[in-house]
Backbone as JSON, one array per atom type, in Angstrom:
{
  "sequence": "MKFIGFYSYTVILTYLSLVSGILGMRYASIGKFDIAIICLAISGFCDMFDGLVARTKKNRTTDEKNFGIQIDSLCDLICFGVFPAVFLYYLGINTTLGIIILIFYILCALIRLAFFNVLETKRQTKEGGCTKGYRGLPVTSSATIFPIFYIIGLFLSKSMMTYIYYALPILVGFLFIL",
  "N": [[94.77, 228.05, 164.23], [97.02, 227.47, 161.62], [100.37, 227.72, 160.64], [102.25, 228.03, 157.62], [105.31, 226.41, 156.68], [108.39, 225.48, 158.38], [109.33, 225.41, 161.68], [111.93, 225.8, 163.75], [114.91, 225.75, 165.75], [116.78, 225.4, 163.8], [116.74, 227.13, 161.63], [117.26, 229.66, 162.47], [119.76, 231.09, 162.27], [119.86, 231.45, 159.52], [117.71, 233.17, 159.13], [118.61, 235.34, 160.66], [120.79, 236.08, 159.1], [119.44, 237.02, 156.84], [118.07, 239.23, 157.94], [120.25, 240.83, 158.62], [121.24, 241.31, 156.04], [119.13, 242.77, 154.88], [119.11, 245.02, 156.54], [121.65, 245.95, 155.89], [121.29, 246.71, 153.2], [119.59, 248.83, 153.59], [121.27, 250.58, 155.05], [123.21, 251.05, 153.07], [121.63, 252.45, 151.26], [121.34, 254.89, 152.46], [123.83, 255.88, 152.46], [125.64, 254.95, 154.37], [128.08, 253.27, 154.15], [130.15, 251.88, 155.45], [128.88, 250.63, 157.62], [127.04, 249.11, 156.19], [128.7, 247.31, 154.8], [129.71, 245.86, 156.88], [127.38, 244.62, 157.7], [127.05, 242.88, 155.52], [129.23, 241.19, 155.91], [128.45, 240.08, 158.37], [126.16, 238.71, 157.59], [127.39, 236.76, 156.03], [128.88, 235.46, 158.01], [126.83, 234.38, 159.61], [125.73, 232.65, 157.7], [127.8, 230.89, 157.39], [127.59, 229.15, 159.49], [124.99, 228.17, 159.56], [124.18, 225.78, 158.29], [125.63, 223.91, 159.74], [124.46, 224.17, 162.27], [121.86, 223.37, 161.59], [122.27, 220.68, 160.99], [122.61, 219.61, 163.49], [120.21, 218.85, 164.49], [118.97, 215.87, 164.66], [116.67, 214.42, 163.99], [115.37, 215.44, 161.74], [112.89, 215.73, 159.26], [112.5, 214.68, 155.79], [111.13, 216.68, 154.44], [111.66, 218.88, 156.12], [114.44, 219.09, 155.79], [114.59, 219.65, 153.03], [113.16, 222.05, 153.0], [114.94, 223.61, 154.49], [117.13, 223.69, 152.7], [116.0, 225.13, 150.58], [115.14, 227.55, 151.84], [117.56, 228.53, 152.71], [118.9, 229.0, 150.28], [117.22, 230.93, 149.12], [117.51, 233.01, 150.92], [120.28, 233.38, 150.61], [120.34, 234.34, 147.97], [119.21, 236.86, 148.29], [120.93, 238.04, 150.23], [123.58, 237.71, 149.22], [123.46, 237.99, 146.54], [121.52, 240.0, 145.65], [121.96, 242.03, 147.63], [124.85, 242.76, 147.46], [124.73, 243.9, 144.88], [122.94, 246.02, 145.24], [124.42, 247.47, 147.09], [126.7, 248.18, 145.5], [125.37, 249.69, 143.58], [124.53, 251.94, 145.05], [127.02, 252.86, 145.69], [127.74, 254.05, 143.39], [127.72, 252.7, 140.99], [125.7, 253.04, 138.97], [125.03, 253.73, 136.41], [123.7, 253.2, 133.07], [125.2, 251.08, 131.94], [126.33, 250.1, 134.31], [124.03, 249.2, 135.69], [123.22, 247.15, 133.99], [125.39, 245.42, 134.32], [125.09, 244.83, 137.07], [122.62, 243.54, 137.05], [123.34, 241.31, 135.53], [125.14, 240.13, 137.37], [123.37, 239.47, 139.52], [121.68, 237.67, 138.17], [123.52, 235.62, 137.59], [124.11, 234.77, 140.19], [121.58, 233.82, 140.92], [121.22, 231.71, 139.04], [123.34, 230.04, 139.76], [122.63, 229.35, 142.41], [120.13, 228.06, 142.0], [120.96, 225.9, 140.42], [122.64, 224.62, 142.25], [120.7, 223.9, 144.16], [119.19, 222.0, 142.76], [121.12, 219.97, 142.36], [121.81, 219.47, 145.03], [119.42, 218.62, 146.22], [119.05, 216.25, 144.82], [121.39, 214.9, 145.62], [120.96, 214.7, 148.39], [118.91, 212.81, 148.53], [120.25, 210.53, 147.87], [122.67, 210.37, 149.36], [122.73, 211.92, 151.82], [123.77, 213.87, 154.72], [126.43, 216.39, 154.72], [127.51, 218.53, 152.01], [130.29, 217.59, 150.06], [131.91, 218.94, 148.26], [132.2, 221.75, 145.95], [130.71, 223.18, 143.04], [131.6, 225.61, 140.89], [131.99, 229.01, 142.0], [131.01, 229.58, 145.3], [128.07, 231.41, 146.11], [127.98, 232.67, 148.51], [130.55, 233.53, 148.92], [130.69, 236.15, 148.3], [130.38, 237.54, 150.63], [132.87, 237.77, 151.6], [134.51, 238.65, 149.47], [133.51, 241.22, 148.55], [133.65, 242.87, 150.93], [136.48, 242.81, 151.3], [137.42, 244.11, 148.97], [136.18, 246.55, 149.37], [137.55, 247.5, 151.6], [140.15, 247.64, 150.5], [139.6, 249.67, 148.73], [139.61, 251.9, 150.35], [142.17, 252.75, 150.31], [142.84, 253.34, 147.75], [142.43, 255.41, 144.81], [139.33, 257.11, 144.09], [138.51, 256.98, 141.42], [139.94, 254.76, 140.46], [138.79, 252.76, 142.01], [136.21, 252.86, 141.02], [136.48, 251.7, 138.48], [137.21, 249.14, 139.32], [134.94, 248.4, 140.77], [133.1, 248.22, 138.71], [134.15, 246.09, 137.24], [134.37, 243.97, 139.07], [131.79, 242.71, 139.8], [131.24, 241.49, 137.34], [133.34, 239.65, 136.99], [133.05, 238.06, 139.36], [130.44, 237.16, 139.01], [130.74, 235.57, 136.65], [132.42, 233.62, 137.73], [130.66, 232.41, 139.49], [129.08, 230.84, 137.81], [130.78, 229.31, 136.27]],
  "CA": [[95.43, 228.59, 163.06], [98.26, 226.76, 161.3], [101.29, 228.48, 159.8], [103.04, 227.23, 156.69], [106.74, 226.46, 156.94], [108.93, 224.64, 159.45], [109.86, 226.34, 162.69], [112.8, 225.23, 164.77], [116.16, 226.5, 165.89], [117.67, 225.12, 162.67], [116.71, 228.19, 160.62], [117.46, 230.97, 163.11], [120.91, 231.8, 161.69], [119.49, 231.85, 158.17], [116.86, 234.36, 159.26], [119.47, 236.45, 161.11], [121.54, 236.49, 157.92], [118.53, 237.82, 156.02], [117.85, 240.5, 158.63], [121.48, 241.62, 158.44], [121.29, 241.73, 154.64], [118.14, 243.83, 154.66], [119.62, 246.22, 157.21], [122.78, 246.43, 155.09], [120.77, 247.44, 152.04], [119.07, 250.11, 154.11], [122.42, 251.44, 155.34], [123.8, 251.47, 151.79], [120.74, 253.43, 150.62], [121.49, 256.21, 153.1], [125.23, 256.26, 152.36], [126.45, 254.45, 155.49], [128.68, 252.11, 153.51], [130.93, 251.11, 156.42], [127.94, 249.77, 158.36], [126.47, 248.18, 155.22], [129.66, 246.24, 154.49], [129.74, 245.03, 158.1], [126.17, 243.78, 157.62], [127.33, 241.82, 154.55], [130.11, 240.23, 156.59], [127.65, 239.39, 159.39], [125.35, 237.74, 156.85], [128.29, 235.66, 155.68], [129.2, 234.74, 159.24], [125.64, 233.57, 159.95], [125.59, 231.6, 156.7], [128.87, 229.93, 157.57], [127.25, 228.19, 160.53], [123.59, 227.76, 159.57], [124.09, 224.36, 157.95], [126.17, 223.17, 160.89], [123.4, 224.17, 163.29], [120.73, 222.56, 161.1], [122.62, 219.26, 161.07], [122.58, 219.13, 164.88], [118.88, 218.26, 164.74], [119.1, 214.56, 164.03], [115.39, 213.82, 163.57], [114.71, 216.25, 160.72], [112.22, 214.99, 158.17], [112.94, 215.05, 154.45], [110.54, 218.0, 154.15], [112.41, 219.89, 156.87], [115.75, 219.24, 155.13], [114.38, 220.36, 151.76], [112.79, 223.43, 153.36], [116.19, 224.27, 154.86], [117.91, 223.94, 151.48], [115.33, 226.2, 149.82], [115.15, 228.83, 152.57], [118.94, 228.99, 152.72], [119.22, 229.56, 148.97], [116.47, 232.18, 148.93], [118.21, 234.0, 151.74], [121.57, 233.65, 149.96], [120.12, 235.19, 146.8], [119.0, 238.24, 148.76], [122.09, 238.57, 150.96], [124.84, 237.64, 148.5], [123.2, 238.33, 145.15], [120.88, 241.31, 145.56], [122.59, 243.0, 148.52], [126.05, 243.37, 146.87], [124.35, 244.74, 143.75], [122.38, 247.25, 145.82], [125.57, 248.17, 147.67], [127.46, 248.79, 144.41], [124.52, 250.71, 142.97], [124.61, 253.16, 145.87], [128.4, 253.35, 145.62], [127.89, 254.83, 142.16], [127.64, 251.85, 139.8], [124.28, 253.23, 138.67], [124.83, 254.11, 135.02], [123.03, 252.13, 132.32], [126.14, 249.95, 131.91], [126.41, 249.57, 135.67], [122.8, 248.46, 136.0], [123.3, 245.91, 133.21], [126.38, 244.58, 135.01], [124.52, 244.37, 138.33], [121.6, 242.54, 136.7], [124.1, 240.11, 135.18], [125.65, 239.56, 138.62], [122.25, 238.85, 140.23], [121.27, 236.5, 137.39], [124.51, 234.56, 137.8], [123.88, 234.26, 141.54], [120.33, 233.06, 140.86], [121.47, 230.48, 138.3], [124.23, 229.21, 140.58], [121.86, 228.81, 143.54], [119.14, 227.1, 141.5], [121.7, 224.72, 140.01], [123.05, 223.97, 143.49], [119.53, 223.28, 144.78], [118.86, 220.78, 142.01], [122.12, 218.96, 142.69], [121.77, 219.15, 146.46], [118.22, 217.82, 146.47], [119.34, 214.92, 144.28], [122.41, 214.3, 146.47], [120.37, 214.38, 149.69], [118.12, 211.59, 148.44], [121.15, 209.39, 147.72], [123.76, 210.3, 150.33], [122.52, 212.56, 153.12], [124.95, 214.55, 155.23], [126.76, 217.67, 154.12], [128.15, 218.52, 150.7], [131.74, 217.39, 150.15], [132.62, 219.86, 147.38], [131.38, 222.75, 145.28], [130.89, 223.43, 141.62], [131.48, 227.06, 140.76], [132.27, 229.8, 143.2], [129.8, 229.72, 146.12], [127.53, 232.76, 146.14], [128.29, 233.25, 149.83], [131.89, 234.12, 148.9], [130.51, 237.6, 148.21], [130.5, 238.1, 151.97], [134.3, 238.01, 151.81], [135.09, 239.37, 148.34], [133.14, 242.64, 148.51], [134.29, 243.62, 152.04], [137.92, 242.97, 151.05], [137.63, 245.17, 147.97], [135.77, 247.81, 149.98], [138.68, 247.93, 152.44], [141.2, 248.05, 149.56], [139.18, 250.95, 148.18], [139.94, 252.99, 151.28], [143.56, 253.14, 150.06], [143.0, 253.65, 146.33], [141.66, 256.56, 144.35], [137.93, 256.82, 143.78], [138.38, 256.59, 140.0], [140.45, 253.39, 140.35], [137.78, 251.87, 142.6], [135.05, 252.81, 140.13], [136.77, 250.66, 137.5], [137.17, 247.84, 140.01], [133.54, 248.09, 141.11], [132.43, 247.8, 137.48], [134.7, 244.8, 136.81], [134.25, 242.93, 140.1], [130.59, 241.85, 139.67], [131.34, 240.68, 136.11], [134.25, 238.54, 137.3], [132.46, 237.19, 140.37], [129.29, 236.52, 138.36], [131.24, 234.48, 135.79], [132.93, 232.55, 138.58], [129.5, 231.69, 140.04], [128.47, 229.9, 136.86], [131.8, 228.49, 135.59]],
  "C": [[96.74, 227.82, 162.86], [99.09, 227.61, 160.34], [101.99, 227.54, 158.83], [104.51, 227.4, 157.0], [107.12, 225.49, 158.05], [109.65, 225.55, 160.42], [110.64, 225.58, 163.74], [114.06, 226.08, 164.82], [117.06, 226.36, 164.67], [117.71, 226.23, 161.63], [117.0, 229.58, 161.19], [118.62, 231.74, 162.48], [120.62, 232.24, 160.25], [118.65, 233.12, 158.21], [117.66, 235.57, 159.75], [120.33, 236.97, 159.96], [120.69, 237.4, 157.04], [118.29, 239.19, 156.65], [119.06, 241.41, 158.46], [121.6, 242.13, 157.01], [120.33, 242.87, 154.35], [118.59, 245.13, 155.33], [120.79, 246.82, 156.43], [122.33, 247.2, 153.86], [120.23, 248.8, 152.46], [120.23, 251.07, 154.39], [123.1, 251.92, 154.06], [122.95, 252.56, 151.15], [120.85, 254.81, 151.23], [122.97, 256.62, 153.19], [126.12, 255.82, 153.51], [127.09, 253.13, 155.05], [129.5, 251.26, 154.47], [130.02, 250.14, 157.19], [127.35, 248.72, 157.42], [127.42, 247.02, 154.96], [129.84, 245.32, 155.69], [128.53, 244.1, 158.11], [126.37, 242.63, 156.64], [128.22, 240.76, 155.19], [129.36, 239.44, 157.66], [126.75, 238.35, 158.72], [126.19, 236.52, 156.48], [128.65, 234.81, 156.88], [128.04, 233.83, 159.65], [125.5, 232.4, 158.99], [126.63, 230.51, 156.88], [128.47, 228.82, 158.55], [125.82, 227.66, 160.46], [123.4, 226.28, 159.23], [124.58, 223.47, 159.09], [125.11, 223.06, 161.99], [122.25, 223.28, 162.86], [121.03, 221.07, 161.24], [122.68, 218.73, 162.49], [121.24, 218.52, 165.25], [118.81, 216.95, 163.97], [117.79, 214.0, 163.48], [114.64, 214.69, 162.56], [114.08, 215.36, 159.66], [112.81, 215.43, 156.83], [112.38, 216.42, 154.08], [111.28, 219.11, 154.88], [113.77, 220.14, 156.23], [115.59, 220.02, 153.83], [113.97, 221.8, 151.99], [114.05, 224.22, 153.71], [117.04, 224.62, 153.66], [117.31, 225.13, 150.72], [115.42, 227.54, 150.53], [116.57, 229.4, 152.61], [119.3, 229.63, 151.37], [118.48, 230.86, 148.69], [117.12, 233.31, 149.71], [119.55, 234.39, 151.09], [121.41, 234.54, 148.73], [119.96, 236.65, 147.22], [120.29, 238.81, 149.34], [123.37, 238.66, 150.12], [124.7, 237.86, 147.0], [122.67, 239.75, 145.04], [121.62, 242.36, 146.4], [123.89, 243.57, 147.94], [125.73, 244.27, 145.68], [123.77, 246.07, 144.22], [123.51, 248.11, 146.39], [126.36, 248.9, 146.59], [126.67, 249.89, 143.71], [124.64, 252.02, 143.74], [126.03, 253.7, 145.97], [128.67, 254.12, 144.33], [127.87, 254.0, 140.89], [126.17, 251.86, 139.36], [124.03, 253.82, 137.28], [124.08, 252.98, 134.31], [123.92, 250.89, 132.25], [126.23, 249.3, 133.28], [125.2, 248.73, 136.04], [122.78, 247.14, 135.24], [124.26, 244.92, 133.88], [125.79, 244.01, 136.31], [123.41, 243.35, 138.1], [122.27, 241.22, 136.32], [124.59, 239.39, 136.44], [124.53, 238.83, 139.38], [121.77, 237.6, 139.5], [122.24, 235.33, 137.58], [124.35, 233.94, 139.19], [122.63, 233.37, 141.57], [120.54, 231.71, 140.18], [122.32, 229.53, 139.13], [123.46, 228.57, 141.73], [120.82, 227.8, 143.09], [119.82, 225.8, 141.09], [122.15, 223.93, 141.24], [121.87, 223.26, 144.13], [119.14, 221.99, 144.08], [119.83, 219.67, 142.37], [122.04, 218.53, 144.14], [120.55, 218.31, 146.8], [118.45, 216.39, 145.99], [120.34, 214.2, 145.19], [121.84, 213.87, 147.81], [119.58, 213.08, 149.64], [119.0, 210.35, 148.35], [122.11, 209.23, 148.89], [123.38, 210.77, 151.73], [123.8, 213.25, 153.56], [125.22, 215.85, 154.51], [127.49, 217.47, 152.79], [129.66, 218.41, 150.88], [132.53, 218.38, 149.28], [131.65, 220.81, 146.71], [131.69, 222.74, 143.8], [130.64, 224.92, 141.43], [131.79, 227.74, 142.08], [130.99, 229.92, 144.02], [129.36, 231.19, 146.19], [127.89, 233.45, 147.46], [129.7, 233.84, 149.89], [131.83, 235.64, 148.74], [130.66, 238.28, 149.56], [131.96, 238.36, 152.34], [134.86, 238.92, 150.73], [134.78, 240.87, 148.39], [133.69, 243.43, 149.71], [135.79, 243.82, 151.84], [138.17, 244.1, 150.06], [137.18, 246.53, 148.5], [136.91, 248.37, 150.84], [139.85, 248.38, 151.57], [140.88, 249.43, 149.0], [139.46, 252.14, 149.07], [141.34, 253.54, 151.02], [143.83, 253.51, 148.6], [142.16, 254.87, 145.96], [140.23, 256.14, 144.03], [137.77, 256.37, 142.34], [138.88, 255.16, 139.78], [139.4, 252.42, 140.88], [136.53, 251.79, 141.73], [135.27, 251.74, 139.07], [136.68, 249.26, 138.13], [135.74, 247.45, 140.31], [132.7, 247.76, 139.88], [132.88, 246.39, 137.07], [134.39, 243.67, 137.8], [132.96, 242.1, 139.97], [130.58, 241.01, 138.38], [132.18, 239.45, 136.4], [133.61, 237.55, 138.27], [131.24, 236.45, 139.78], [129.71, 235.36, 137.47], [131.73, 233.31, 136.64], [131.8, 231.76, 139.25], [129.05, 230.58, 139.09], [129.49, 229.07, 136.09], [131.99, 227.17, 136.31]]
}
């Protein structure tokens, strides 16, 4: 039996990031927001080092590199696009307007990641190595932005945080695609 995909230590952190994101969504769904936000930060931590780990394998084929780019972006969409939206939904951003805002946020994350993949695949064929700069706010910045605002929310009124939680995904979404 042959499995599809590429299996090596180079994708372990990416998969751990995904597991943490899925667990975080589960915790958010049962109202354990403190644990959920920690899961988001853990996903970000894993993502911070997954590329570094992948680049330690010097004999990766072009297919392995492209697989890594794709699997990383798919994971990022779930962990830093869908997960923050799910988190905010369970925090109470679940009105019709809230759902529209959260869909916008996820779409912006999706567009940003797809655009990055196109550019990164093109860059890899010409240069190799790691990316020197970014265009737009990286989707993974959600692993920092949302935990910071969650902590700030512990000191502000619930009504003030509701306004912030409605505005934050709009702002971050725009920054993804600007």
